[in-house]
C-alpha positions as CSV (number, residue, x, y, z in Angstrom):
1,M,35.7,43.3,22.9
2,N,32.5,44.3,21.2
3,N,28.8,45.1,21.7
4,N,27.4,42.3,19.5
5,K,27.6,38.4,19.9
6,P,30.5,37.4,18.2
7,E,30.7,35.0,15.0
8,M,32.2,31.5,16.5
9,L,33.9,28.7,14.6
10,E,31.7,25.3,15.2
11,R,34.3,24.4,17.7
12,E,34.5,27.5,19.9
13,F,32.3,28.1,23.0
14,I,31.2,31.3,24.9
15,E,33.5,30.9,28.1
16,K,32.5,34.5,29.6
17,R,29.8,36.8,28.9
18,T,29.8,40.5,30.5
19,V,27.1,42.9,30.6
20,T,26.7,46.5,31.4
21,V,23.1,47.7,32.6
22,E,22.0,51.3,31.7
23,A,20.3,54.0,34.4
24,D,16.8,53.0,32.5
25,G,17.5,49.4,32.9
26,S,18.5,48.6,29.5
27,V,21.0,46.4,28.4
28,G,24.3,48.4,27.4
29,K,27.5,47.0,26.3
30,Q,28.5,43.4,26.2
31,W,31.6,41.3,26.2
32,F,32.5,37.9,25.0
33,K,35.6,36.0,25.6
34,T,35.5,32.7,23.6
35,R,38.0,29.8,23.5
36,I,38.3,26.1,21.9
37,K,37.9,23.9,24.3
38,D,38.1,20.0,24.0
39,K,38.3,19.8,20.4
40,E,38.1,16.0,19.9
41,A,35.8,15.5,22.4
42,Y,33.6,18.0,20.9
43,Q,34.2,16.6,17.7
44,E,32.9,13.3,18.9
45,F,29.7,14.7,20.1
46,R,29.1,16.2,17.1
47,E,29.4,12.9,15.1
48,A,27.2,11.2,17.6
49,V,24.6,13.7,17.5
50,N,24.8,13.6,13.7
51,S,24.5,10.0,13.4
52,F,21.6,9.8,15.6
53,A,19.8,12.5,13.5
54,E,20.3,10.7,10.2
55,D,19.3,7.2,11.4
56,S,16.7,6.0,8.8
57,N,15.4,3.7,11.8
58,L,14.2,6.5,13.8
59,Y,11.5,7.7,11.0
60,S,8.6,6.1,9.9
61,K,8.5,5.5,6.1
62,K,5.6,7.1,4.3
63,I,2.9,4.7,3.2
64,I,2.5,4.4,-0.3
65,R,0.1,1.2,-0.9
66,K,-3.2,2.1,-1.6
67,R,-5.7,1.1,0.7
68,K,-8.8,-0.9,-0.9
69,K,-12.4,-0.7,0.3
70,T,-12.8,-1.8,4.2
71,K,-15.7,-3.4,6.0
72,K,-16.9,-0.7,8.6
73,E,-18.8,-3.2,10.5
74,L,-15.7,-5.4,11.3
75,L,-12.6,-5.0,13.9
76,S,-9.3,-6.9,13.4
77,V,-7.7,-7.4,16.8
78,Y,-3.9,-8.2,16.4
79,A,-3.0,-10.0,19.5
80,I,0.7,-9.9,20.4
81,G,1.6,-11.8,23.1
82,D,4.4,-11.0,25.7
83,A,6.9,-9.8,23.1
84,H,10.0,-9.5,25.8
85,V,12.0,-7.3,23.6
86,G,15.8,-7.9,24.8
87,L,15.2,-11.3,26.0
88,L,18.4,-13.5,25.2
89,S,18.3,-16.8,25.0
90,W,21.6,-19.0,24.5
91,K,21.2,-22.4,22.9
92,N,23.1,-24.5,24.9
93,E,21.1,-23.4,27.8
94,T,17.8,-23.4,26.3
95,G,17.8,-25.3,23.0
96,E,17.6,-22.1,21.0
97,D,19.4,-18.6,20.2
98,T,17.1,-15.6,20.6
99,G,18.5,-12.1,20.3
100,L,17.5,-8.5,19.8
101,D,17.8,-8.4,15.9
102,S,16.1,-12.0,15.5
103,M,13.2,-11.2,17.7
104,V,12.8,-7.7,15.8
105,E,12.9,-9.5,12.7
106,D,10.5,-12.1,13.9
107,L,7.8,-9.9,14.9
108,T,8.0,-7.8,11.9
109,G,7.6,-10.8,9.9
110,A,4.4,-12.4,11.8
111,M,2.8,-9.1,11.6
112,T,3.5,-8.9,7.8
113,L,1.9,-12.0,7.1
114,L,-1.2,-11.4,9.5
115,V,-2.1,-8.3,7.9
116,D,-2.0,-10.0,4.6
117,K,-4.2,-12.8,5.9
118,A,-6.6,-10.6,8.0
119,D,-10.0,-9.4,6.8
120,N,-10.3,-5.8,5.1
121,T,-11.6,-4.4,8.0
122,G,-12.1,-0.8,8.5
123,T,-10.3,-0.5,12.2
124,A,-7.9,-2.6,13.8
125,L,-6.9,-3.0,17.4
126,I,-3.2,-3.9,18.1
127,V,-3.0,-4.9,21.4
128,D,0.2,-5.6,23.3
129,V,-0.9,-8.0,26.0
130,G,2.2,-6.4,28.3
131,D,5.9,-7.3,28.7
132,W,6.6,-5.7,25.8
133,F,10.2,-5.1,27.1
134,H,12.0,-7.9,28.9
135,S,13.9,-5.5,31.3
136,D,12.1,-2.2,32.7
137,N,15.3,-0.5,33.5
138,Q,19.2,-0.9,33.4
139,S,19.6,-3.2,36.2
140,N,18.3,-6.0,34.0
141,R,16.2,-7.1,37.1
142,T,12.5,-7.5,37.6
143,S,11.1,-4.3,39.4
144,H,9.4,-5.9,42.5
145,S,11.3,-9.3,43.1
146,G,14.5,-8.4,41.8
147,N,15.1,-11.3,39.9
148,A,18.0,-11.1,37.4
149,L,17.3,-11.1,33.7
150,D,19.2,-12.2,30.4
151,V,19.1,-9.1,28.3
152,D,20.8,-8.5,24.8
153,G,22.2,-5.1,25.1
154,R,22.3,-1.8,26.9
155,Y,19.0,-0.7,28.2
156,G,19.1,2.6,25.6
157,K,19.6,-0.1,22.6
158,V,16.6,-2.3,23.8
159,L,14.3,0.5,24.5
160,K,15.2,2.3,21.1
161,A,14.3,-1.1,19.0
162,G,11.4,-1.8,20.8
163,M,9.8,1.8,20.3
164,Q,11.1,1.4,16.7
165,L,9.3,-2.0,16.2
166,A,6.1,-0.9,17.6
167,V,6.3,1.8,14.7
168,T,6.7,-0.7,12.4
169,L,3.7,-2.9,13.2
170,I,1.6,0.2,13.3
171,D,2.9,1.2,9.9
172,L,2.2,-2.3,8.5
173,A,-1.3,-2.4,9.8
174,L,-2.0,1.3,8.4
175,E,-1.3,-0.3,4.9
176,K,-4.5,-2.3,5.1
177,H,-7.1,-0.7,7.7
178,D,-8.4,2.9,7.7
179,K,-8.0,3.2,11.3
180,I,-5.6,2.0,14.0
181,I,-6.2,1.4,17.7
182,W,-3.0,0.6,20.0
183,R,-3.2,-0.5,23.5
184,S,-0.2,-1.7,25.8
185,A,-1.1,-3.6,28.9
186,I,1.0,-2.8,31.9
187,G,3.1,-6.2,32.4
188,N,5.4,-7.4,35.6
189,H,8.5,-6.9,33.3
190,N,7.5,-3.5,32.3
191,E,5.6,-1.6,34.7
192,H,7.3,1.8,33.6
193,S,8.6,1.3,30.3
194,A,4.8,0.6,29.3
195,I,3.9,4.0,30.0
196,M,6.8,5.3,28.4
197,M,6.0,3.8,25.3
198,M,2.7,4.7,25.3
199,A,3.5,8.2,25.4
200,F,6.4,7.9,22.8
201,L,3.8,6.4,20.2
202,E,1.3,9.0,21.0
203,A,3.7,11.9,20.5
204,W,5.2,10.0,17.3
205,Y,1.6,9.8,15.7
206,R,0.4,13.2,17.0
207,N,-0.2,14.2,13.5
208,E,-1.7,11.2,12.2
209,P,-5.5,11.0,12.5
210,R,-5.6,7.5,11.4
211,V,-3.7,6.2,14.7
212,K,-5.1,6.5,18.1
213,I,-3.0,5.4,21.0
214,E,-4.6,4.4,24.3
215,T,-2.5,5.9,26.9
216,S,-4.6,5.3,30.3
217,E,-2.4,4.0,33.3
218,N,-5.1,1.7,34.4
219,M,-4.4,-2.0,34.7
220,F,-7.6,-2.8,33.2
221,F,-8.7,-0.9,29.7
222,Y,-11.8,-1.4,27.8
223,M,-13.2,-1.0,24.3
224,K,-16.8,-1.3,23.2
225,W,-17.2,-2.5,19.4
226,G,-20.9,-2.7,18.7
227,K,-22.4,-5.6,20.9
228,N,-18.7,-6.8,21.9
229,L,-17.2,-5.2,25.0
230,I,-13.5,-6.3,25.2
231,G,-11.2,-6.0,28.2
232,I,-7.6,-5.8,28.3
233,T,-4.9,-6.7,30.9
234,H,-1.7,-8.6,31.4
235,G,-3.1,-10.9,33.8
236,H,-0.6,-11.0,36.7
237,T,-2.6,-9.0,39.0
238,V,-5.9,-11.2,39.1
239,K,-7.1,-14.3,38.3
240,A,-9.1,-15.2,35.0
241,E,-12.1,-16.2,37.6
242,K,-12.7,-12.5,38.8
243,L,-12.4,-10.7,35.4
244,G,-16.0,-11.0,34.3
245,E,-16.9,-9.7,37.6
246,I,-14.6,-6.5,37.4
247,M,-15.8,-6.0,33.8
248,A,-19.3,-5.9,34.7
249,V,-18.4,-3.2,37.8
250,D,-16.1,-1.1,35.7
251,M,-18.2,-1.1,32.6
252,E,-21.7,-1.1,34.2
253,R,-23.0,1.4,31.5
254,Y,-22.2,-1.1,28.6
255,W,-22.5,-4.4,30.5
256,S,-26.2,-4.7,29.7
257,E,-25.5,-3.5,25.9
258,S,-23.2,-6.2,25.2
259,E,-23.5,-9.9,24.1
260,H,-20.3,-10.8,23.3
261,R,-17.6,-10.1,26.2
262,W,-14.1,-10.9,25.7
263,W,-10.7,-10.5,27.7
264,Y,-7.3,-10.5,26.2
265,T,-4.4,-11.4,28.5
266,G,-0.8,-12.6,28.6
267,H,1.8,-13.2,31.2
268,I,1.4,-17.1,31.0
269,H,3.1,-17.3,27.2
270,H,0.6,-20.2,26.3
271,Q,-2.8,-20.3,25.0
272,S,-5.5,-20.9,27.0
273,V,-9.4,-20.0,26.6
274,K,-11.9,-19.9,29.4
275,E,-15.3,-19.5,29.0
276,F,-17.3,-18.3,31.9
277,P,-21.2,-17.3,32.4
278,S,-20.2,-13.8,32.1
279,C,-17.4,-13.7,29.5
280,T,-14.5,-15.6,27.7
281,V,-11.0,-15.1,28.8
282,E,-8.1,-15.7,26.6
283,T,-4.2,-15.6,26.9
284,F,-2.3,-15.7,23.9
285,N,1.0,-17.5,22.7
286,T,4.5,-15.3,22.8
287,M,6.7,-15.4,19.6
288,I,9.9,-15.3,21.7
289,G,12.0,-17.9,22.8
290,K,12.8,-19.2,26.3
291,D,15.3,-17.8,28.7
292,A,17.5,-19.6,31.0
293,W,14.9,-19.6,34.0
294,H,11.7,-20.5,32.0
295,S,13.7,-23.3,30.0
296,A,14.8,-25.0,33.5
297,S,11.5,-24.3,35.1
298,G,10.0,-26.4,32.1
299,Y,8.0,-24.2,30.3
300,R,7.3,-25.0,26.8
301,S,4.4,-23.6,24.2
302,R,3.8,-22.9,20.8
303,Q,5.2,-19.6,19.4
304,Q,3.0,-17.7,17.2
305,M,0.7,-14.7,16.6
306,T,-3.0,-14.3,16.3
307,C,-5.4,-11.9,14.6
308,I,-9.2,-12.4,15.4
309,T,-11.9,-10.5,13.4
310,L,-15.0,-9.3,15.3
311,D,-18.3,-8.6,13.8
312,K,-20.6,-5.5,15.6
313,E,-23.4,-7.4,15.7
314,F,-22.2,-11.5,15.7
315,G,-19.0,-11.1,17.6
316,E,-16.0,-13.2,16.7
317,E,-16.3,-14.5,13.0
318,D,-12.8,-15.4,12.1
319,R,-9.3,-15.4,13.1
320,A,-5.8,-16.1,11.4
321,I,-2.5,-17.4,13.0
322,V,1.0,-17.4,12.0
323,S,3.6,-19.4,13.6
324,L,7.4,-18.5,14.3
325,K,8.0,-21.4,12.0
326,K,6.2,-20.2,9.0
327,V,7.8,-16.7,9.5
328,R,11.1,-18.1,9.5
329,S,10.5,-20.6,6.6
330,G,9.5,-17.5,4.3
331,K,11.7,-14.6,6.0
332,K,13.3,-13.6,2.6
333,E,9.7,-13.5,1.0
334,T,8.1,-11.9,3.6
335,L,10.5,-9.0,4.2
336,Q,10.5,-8.4,0.4
337,H,6.8,-8.2,0.4
338,S,6.8,-5.8,3.3
339,G,8.8,-3.6,1.5
340,S,6.7,-3.4,-1.7
């Protein structure tokens, strides 16, 4: 017995602590009783914690590429169609094999090529149009309808891979653009995890002034870029025909100041551009393969990713497109380039 906290071995635990209190209320003598407990379990726990802390994939690599002079009047919009990170597709059912590792590699390769092809703009807006994650919880079912989902791996594994993938894509864009803005739309597959991921990214980049994570939980997000007014929503809660009216009401202050009004959406997995009198609504292709349900239901579309260039004064000026086929045809070259 002693008055001071004992020096303990790594595998020892304090089992009991006895404290005396003096008349004036101060702490008097203290007794500590320690014992070795569950040595093997404790060692396994230590190894798991050390492995997690030392995992290099958890940490963003330092940006070393020197950025060139950028065009401040231009905005690059990287539109990432429904990513469905964690989706599992079996070739015998769907005609193609898709898993967590290949999905991360494909999206990273596509972003690498797009960053190379994109205009040298000062600001980039990375748009996750929703359904970043295929499943929103450990039950691997959709939150509202309860439909069973084909998922590659445990929920924690998929969550970690999807969050790290977002960091990788932002870091790639940082190599070229002065400022990055990230927005995740809330989809029907990731109603809860979209909010989690925005909070995670905000914390991750809290000390990086060049990155802004938009964390609003509103289904409709807006951004003004000169005479461009941009709206972002997943598309599962309202029809395209209503989006112009919604924008006019929500953004009354900026509506009359804008000449070019764009809605960027997802949900249907294929490209669609609808021009209305008040705005243009575009949905984007996804890079992922089909799960068994979509394959059996006859869904077919191109797999590609798009980057759009907007001028503050004149609206859309250019766009670059990278197909999944191109990503995979030059995968080794792409990965070498991204690390150079």
